[in-house]
C-alpha positions in Angstrom: -61.2 -40.7 -69.1 -59.9 -43.0 -71.3 -56.0 -44.6 -70.7 -53.8 -43.3 -74.0 -51.7 -46.2 -75.0 -48.8 -44.6 -76.1 -47.0 -42.0 -74.1 -47.6 -38.2 -75.1 -44.9 -37.1 -77.6 -44.6 -34.2 -80.4 -42.4 -33.9 -83.1 -39.9 -31.7 -82.1 -36.7 -32.3 -82.6 -34.8 -32.0 -79.8 -31.1 -31.1 -81.2 -28.0 -32.9 -80.0 -25.9 -29.4 -79.6 -22.3 -31.5 -80.0 -23.9 -32.8 -83.8 -23.9 -30.9 -87.1 -27.1 -30.3 -88.1 -27.9 -32.7 -91.3 -26.9 -35.5 -88.1 -30.1 -34.5 -86.2 -32.8 -35.1 -89.2 -33.3 -38.5 -87.6 -33.8 -37.3 -84.2 -36.5 -39.2 -82.0 -40.2 -37.3 -81.5 -40.1 -36.6 -77.8 -42.2 -38.7 -75.0 -42.6 -35.4 -73.2 -44.6 -38.1 -70.5 -41.0 -40.2 -69.9 -39.2 -36.6 -69.4 -42.3 -35.4 -67.0 -41.1 -38.2 -64.8 -37.4 -37.8 -64.9 -38.5 -33.9 -64.2 -39.8 -35.3 -61.1 -37.0 -37.3 -60.3 -34.4 -34.7 -60.4 -37.1 -32.0 -58.3 -37.8 -35.2 -56.3 -33.8 -35.7 -55.3 -33.0 -31.6 -55.0 -36.1 -32.5 -52.0 -34.1 -35.2 -50.1 -31.3 -32.3 -49.5 -33.2 -29.7 -48.1 -32.0 -29.3 -44.5 -33.2 -25.6 -43.9 -36.8 -24.6 -45.6 -35.8 -21.0 -44.9 -32.8 -20.7 -46.9 -32.5 -18.4 -49.6 -33.4 -19.2 -53.7 -32.5 -17.8 -57.0 -36.3 -17.7 -56.7 -35.6 -13.9 -55.9 -37.8 -13.5 -52.2 -38.4 -17.3 -52.8 -37.5 -19.7 -49.7 -36.3 -23.1 -50.2 -40.3 -23.5 -48.5 -41.9 -21.1 -50.6 -40.5 -22.4 -54.0 -41.4 -26.4 -53.1 -44.5 -25.1 -52.0 -45.4 -23.4 -55.9 -44.0 -26.6 -57.6 -46.5 -28.8 -55.7 -49.2 -26.5 -55.8 -48.5 -26.4 -59.2 -49.0 -30.6 -59.3 -52.3 -29.9 -57.2 -53.9 -28.3 -60.3 -52.9 -30.9 -63.1 -55.5 -33.9 -62.1 -58.3 -32.1 -62.1 -57.6 -29.2 -65.1 -56.6 -32.7 -66.6 -59.9 -33.5 -66.0 -61.5 -31.0 -67.8 -62.9 -29.1 -65.0 -62.8 -25.3 -65.5 -60.5 -23.5 -63.7 -63.4 -22.1 -60.9 -64.1 -25.9 -60.3 -60.1 -26.6 -60.1 -60.0 -24.5 -57.9 -62.8 -26.4 -55.5 -60.3 -29.3 -55.8 -57.0 -27.9 -54.7 -56.9 -28.4 -50.7 -54.1 -26.3 -48.7 -50.8 -28.2 -48.3 -50.0 -29.1 -45.0 -45.9 -28.7 -43.7 -44.6 -31.8 -44.5 -43.5 -30.7 -48.1 -41.6 -33.8 -49.0 -45.2 -36.0 -48.4 -47.3 -33.7 -50.0 -44.5 -33.6 -53.4 -45.1 -37.3 -53.2 -49.0 -37.4 -53.5 -49.2 -34.6 -55.6 -46.1 -35.6 -58.2 -47.4 -39.4 -58.2 -51.6 -38.1 -58.3 -49.7 -35.6 -61.3 -48.0 -38.4 -63.2 -50.9 -40.7 -63.3 -53.7 -38.1 -64.6 -50.9 -37.2 -67.2 -50.5 -41.0 -68.3 -54.8 -40.8 -68.6 -55.4 -37.6 -70.4 -55.6 -37.6 -74.6 -52.5 -35.6 -75.4 -54.3 -33.5 -78.1 -57.4 -32.7 -75.1 -58.1 -29.5 -74.3 -57.3 -27.4 -71.1 -58.3 -24.7 -69.9 -55.7 -22.3 -67.9 -55.0 -18.7 -67.0 -54.2 -17.7 -70.1 -55.4 -20.0 -72.7 -57.0 -23.0 -73.6 -53.9 -25.0 -75.0 -54.0 -28.7 -75.5 -53.3 -31.6 -73.3 -49.5 -32.0 -74.8 -48.6 -28.1 -74.7 -49.5 -28.3 -70.9 -47.3 -31.0 -70.6 -44.4 -29.0 -72.2 -45.0 -26.3 -69.8 -45.2 -28.4 -66.8 -42.0 -30.3 -67.7 -40.3 -26.7 -68.3 -41.4 -25.4 -64.8 -40.4 -28.5 -62.8 -36.8 -28.6 -64.2 -36.0 -25.3 -64.2 -37.1 -25.4 -60.3 -34.5 -28.5 -59.9 -31.8 -26.6 -60.7 -33.5 -24.1 -58.4 -33.4 -25.9 -55.5 -30.0 -27.6 -56.0 -28.7 -24.1 -55.8 -30.4 -23.3 -52.9 -29.5 -26.6 -51.2 -25.1 -27.4 -52.6 -27.2 -30.2 -53.9 -25.6 -31.7 -57.3 -27.4 -28.8 -59.8 -26.3 -30.7 -63.1 -29.7 -32.0 -64.8 -30.5 -34.8 -66.9 -29.2 -34.2 -70.9 -32.1 -35.6 -72.0 -34.0 -33.4 -70.3 -32.3 -29.8 -70.7 -32.3 -31.0 -74.3 -36.1 -31.1 -74.6 -37.0 -27.8 -72.5 -34.7 -25.9 -74.1 -36.6 -26.8 -77.6 -39.5 -25.1 -75.1 -37.7 -21.8 -73.5 -35.6 -20.9 -77.2 -37.9 -19.7 -79.7 -39.5 -17.9 -76.5 -36.2 -15.9 -75.7 -37.8 -12.9 -76.5 -40.9 -13.6 -74.7 -39.7 -14.9 -71.7 -38.3 -11.7 -70.2 -41.8 -9.3 -71.4 -43.9 -12.1 -69.7 -42.7 -10.6 -66.0 -41.9 -14.4 -65.3 -38.4 -14.4 -65.5 -35.7 -12.2 -65.2 -34.1 -10.4 -67.7 -31.9 -13.0 -70.0 -27.9 -13.5 -69.4 -25.5 -12.7 -71.2 -23.6 -16.7 -72.0 -21.2 -17.9 -74.6 -22.5 -19.8 -77.7 -20.0 -22.6 -76.4 -21.3 -22.7 -73.3 -23.1 -26.4 -72.5 -26.5 -26.4 -72.8 -27.9 -26.3 -69.2 -25.5 -23.3 -69.0 -27.3 -21.4 -71.8 -31.4 -22.5 -70.6 -30.6 -21.0 -67.4 -29.4 -18.0 -68.8 -32.7 -17.8 -71.2 -34.3 -17.4 -67.4 -32.2 -15.1 -66.3 -30.2 -17.3 -64.0 -26.7 -17.6 -64.1 -24.8 -21.1 -63.3 -21.4 -19.3 -63.5 -21.8 -18.2 -59.8 
């Protein structure tokens, strides 16, 4: 597969909630490849804080180990899917994870990051629910890892503050889907949150999480 000369970006403007609307008109396009790396750094930092893999998480029935295993498994699918394999073909490439989850994360995070760098942003990717572009898949994956980084931080009493640029970019993915998130069955009902609350709090609230408690 040919390596991209530039990182995947889109023309979505990342709004700064502290600025008036007209001040965001010249905002730079979102560099989702750079954000993917940042999201993985955020998750890796929280893995380093784990001392109880059986501790509960905000994801209801998931333990810390379940949560980390889920995120690592998502990374396993990325290289074969970005290489153009079908779901059935990719499934045969996904091996069971070992017990050393930090090591598994390091391995599959690195492989996924390399796969994103090599994939043309406008190429097609077959997912379980639709065929989408690489860029759309990238936005989805960055959002997933970002939210679960907070989950892991809350579960391990680690630093819960996420990177501002990452939060702002993921907001542009989730906020337009506000009404569809709960209907998808993947998220709890949105939590009421004041409009002047920090953007991270409002983002988490969209996914049924409340960082005030």
